[in-house]
Each structure stands twice: as C-alpha cells, then as structure tokens.
C-alpha positions as semicolon CSV with decimal commas, in nm:
position;residue;x (nm);y (nm);z (nm)
1;M;-16,969;2,319;-15,467
2;A;-16,988;2,228;-15,097
3;V;-16,607;2,232;-15,073
4;K;-16,595;2,586;-15,213
5;R;-16,855;2,704;-14,961
6;L;-16,670;2,534;-14,677
7;R;-16,340;2,692;-14,788
8;K;-16,502;3,037;-14,813
9;A;-16,662;2,997;-14,470
10;A;-16,328;2,889;-14,318
11;I;-16,150;3,190;-14,469
12;C;-16,423;3,425;-14,346
13;A;-16,408;3,272;-13,996
14;F;-16,028;3,311;-13,995
15;I;-16,054;3,679;-14,093
16;V;-16,333;3,756;-13,846
17;F;-16,145;3,577;-13,565
18;H;-15,834;3,784;-13,627
19;L;-16,021;4,114;-13,662
20;V;-16,206;4,058;-13,334
21;T;-15,905;3,934;-13,137
22;I;-15,665;4,199;-13,268
23;T;-15,921;4,465;-13,179
24;C;-15,967;4,322;-12,829
25;V;-15,593;4,303;-12,768
26;A;-15,510;4,644;-12,914
27;V;-15,795;4,853;-12,775
28;P;-15,684;5,030;-12,453
29;V;-15,995;4,960;-12,246
30;D;-16,055;4,702;-11,977
31;F;-16,418;4,591;-12,013
32;A;-16,471;4,243;-11,872
33;P;-16,550;4,070;-12,207
34;I;-16,246;4,229;-12,373
35;V;-16,018;4,128;-12,086
36;K;-16,151;3,770;-12,107
37;V;-16,083;3,754;-12,484
38;R;-15,731;3,890;-12,427
39;G;-15,660;3,620;-12,172
40;L;-15,783;3,347;-12,407
41;V;-15,593;3,459;-12,717
42;W;-15,270;3,593;-12,562
43;P;-15,076;3,261;-12,593
44;Y;-15,171;3,248;-12,962
45;F;-15,058;3,609;-13,010
46;L;-14,722;3,537;-12,848
47;W;-14,674;3,221;-13,055
48;T;-14,754;3,394;-13,384
49;G;-14,579;3,724;-13,305
50;L;-14,901;3,922;-13,348
51;F;-14,874;4,086;-13,006
52;Q;-14,830;4,461;-12,982
53;R;-14,670;4,651;-12,698
54;W;-14,775;5,011;-12,651
55;D;-14,509;5,100;-12,393
56;M;-14,295;5,271;-12,657
57;F;-14,491;5,591;-12,611
58;A;-14,671;5,608;-12,279
59;P;-14,715;5,612;-11,991
60;D;-14,361;5,493;-11,919
61;P;-14,145;5,457;-12,233
62;P;-13,841;5,230;-12,213
63;A;-13,533;5,390;-12,059
64;V;-13,300;5,123;-12,196
65;N;-13,179;5,035;-12,544
66;S;-13,111;4,663;-12,574
67;Y;-13,003;4,412;-12,834
68;I;-12,898;4,047;-12,841
69;K;-12,593;3,872;-12,975
70;T;-12,517;3,503;-12,982
71;V;-12,162;3,378;-12,934
72;V;-12,079;3,027;-13,054
73;I;-11,746;2,886;-12,936
74;S;-11,586;2,599;-13,125
75;Q;-11,378;2,330;-12,956
76;D;-11,060;2,489;-13,096
77;R;-11,167;2,810;-12,910
78;H;-11,270;3,018;-13,211
79;M;-11,561;3,251;-13,141
80;H;-11,837;3,315;-13,392
81;V;-12,077;3,604;-13,325
82;W;-12,425;3,638;-13,468
83;S;-12,640;3,945;-13,399
84;F;-13,015;3,965;-13,414
85;P;-13,111;4,235;-13,667
86;R;-13,112;4,582;-13,511
87;M;-13,360;4,826;-13,657
88;E;-13,124;5,123;-13,632
89;E;-12,875;4,940;-13,856
90;L;-13,124;4,847;-14,130
91;G;-13,263;5,033;-14,427
92;L;-13,629;5,126;-14,440
93;G;-13,737;4,828;-14,653
94;E;-13,548;4,579;-14,438
95;R;-13,701;4,723;-14,122
96;F;-14,048;4,626;-14,241
97;R;-13,937;4,274;-14,328
98;K;-13,750;4,216;-14,001
99;E;-13,974;4,393;-13,749
100;R;-14,063;4,057;-13,593
101;Y;-13,697;4,014;-13,493
102;R;-13,718;4,334;-13,288
103;K;-14,028;4,217;-13,109
104;F;-13,876;3,874;-13,058
105;S;-13,548;4,010;-12,923
106;D;-13,737;4,250;-12,692
107;V;-13,912;3,964;-12,513
108;L;-13,657;3,680;-12,548
109;P;-13,441;3,767;-12,241
110;Q;-13,744;3,777;-12,011
111;P;-13,747;3,488;-11,761
112;Q;-14,089;3,364;-11,877
113;M;-13,932;3,301;-12,221
114;A;-13,663;3,071;-12,077
115;P;-13,817;2,761;-12,240
116;L;-13,729;2,914;-12,582
117;W;-13,363;2,983;-12,502
118;P;-13,222;2,635;-12,581
119;D;-13,403;2,625;-12,917
120;V;-13,285;2,974;-13,015
121;A;-12,928;2,888;-12,913
122;R;-12,935;2,561;-13,111
123;R;-13,077;2,736;-13,417
124;V;-12,801;2,999;-13,422
125;A;-12,529;2,743;-13,344
126;G;-12,655;2,532;-13,635
127;Q;-12,564;2,815;-13,871
128;F;-12,197;2,774;-13,778
129;D;-12,190;2,394;-13,755
130;S;-12,041;2,318;-14,097
131;Q;-11,793;2,605;-14,111
132;A;-11,667;2,609;-13,752
133;G;-11,564;2,249;-13,696
134;A;-11,680;2,090;-13,374
135;L;-11,881;2,334;-13,164
136;D;-11,843;2,353;-12,789
137;K;-12,060;2,620;-12,632
138;V;-12,326;2,877;-12,717
139;L;-12,415;3,193;-12,525
140;L;-12,709;3,431;-12,559
141;I;-12,606;3,778;-12,446
142;E;-12,824;4,084;-12,396
143;F;-12,654;4,422;-12,426
144;Q;-12,823;4,718;-12,259
145;S;-12,747;5,088;-12,247
146;E;-12,937;5,363;-12,077
147;I;-13,126;5,603;-12,303
148;V;-13,019;5,955;-12,208
149;P;-13,244;6,225;-12,357
150;G;-13,042;6,485;-12,543
151;A;-12,715;6,291;-12,523
152;V;-12,484;6,335;-12,821
153;T;-12,330;5,987;-12,792
154;D;-12,477;5,663;-12,669
155;P;-12,349;5,538;-12,335
156;P;-12,159;5,207;-12,348
157;S;-12,366;4,889;-12,349
158;T;-12,347;4,648;-12,057
159;P;-12,355;4,279;-12,154
160;S;-12,527;4,011;-11,950
161;I;-12,539;3,643;-12,040
162;F;-12,892;3,514;-12,002
163;F;-12,833;3,166;-12,143
164;E;-12,534;2,941;-12,196
165;D;-12,508;2,575;-12,276
166;Y;-12,279;2,320;-12,431
167;V;-12,352;2,227;-12,790
168;H;-12,469;1,873;-12,856
169;P;-12,421;1,808;-13,232
170;E;-12,712;1,564;-13,250
171;T;-12,956;1,840;-13,147
172;L;-12,849;2,098;-13,408
173;P;-13,094;2,176;-13,687
C-alpha cells in the first residue's frame, strides 16, 4: 500500500513540476520569481526538447529559412547525404511526429550547441557505416535562404559548413 501511495505521489509531483515550469517558461511576463524559475529549469528544457520559441510570430519573425544536411564521405570518395526532416516536405501526420527535429535543427548550428556537433555527426555517420565501406569524413551543413514576402519562388539556399571531422570507426554508434 505504501508503494502505491509513493508511486502516486511521485506521478503527481512530476505532473505539477511540469505544469508549473512550462507555465513559467511559456508565459510572456518577467516577474522576478518567474524569471528565476526559467533560469533554473532552462537546461532541463533544452535537454528534453520542451523549450518553446515564440519568435515565429513577433516581434521580429525569422527572415531566413534554414535546414541542415549531413554529408558523409567514404574513403573511396563516395558521398552519402542525409537530411534532417523538413516540415514543408512532410505530410500532416508526420509533422506532428517529427516536430522535435525542426526545433533541434533550428538550434543545432548555434555556437553554444557546439558540444553536440560531434555526437550528431557520429550518429548520422553510423547510419552509413555498414553500407558505405570505410568512412573518412562527416560534415554538418546549414543551408539558408532569405524569406522574401510575396516572392513566387524561393531564393537559392547558401550552404555553410558548421562542423566537419574525420570519422573514427571505434566511436560510431
């Protein structure tokens, strides 16, 4: 009986914690207690992907469309390309399931996320390990194009490599 009560209390504490912290992070006010809670829970929100950015709408919506591709080069110079899911290329149901990829790929190229780059590169390279022979190099590339209101066609995307490294087979997943 005590185990059931403890389990119920833990579940209730988990739910209350998330309701309070999500409210504090999402509410657009800057009262001192709310700001303090945001500061304490922000690393957890980044780690779990629960963060929410409100810059899509106001006051300064993004002026750039961006996406990420990973290029894995084998030692015999074959290139293998893997793209992070892009919401505009997915059906409605898939968009809901893969929304975290969009958030992840929005923040991944930022310099403060640099500690994640080697792990992301290794993870993608590991997908090609068995089919590509010996792997040589992996690159993470961000493609950006300016959003032009009212434009009929999208302007060309400009690539920029934000991470590159040689593949060490013993570190692949």
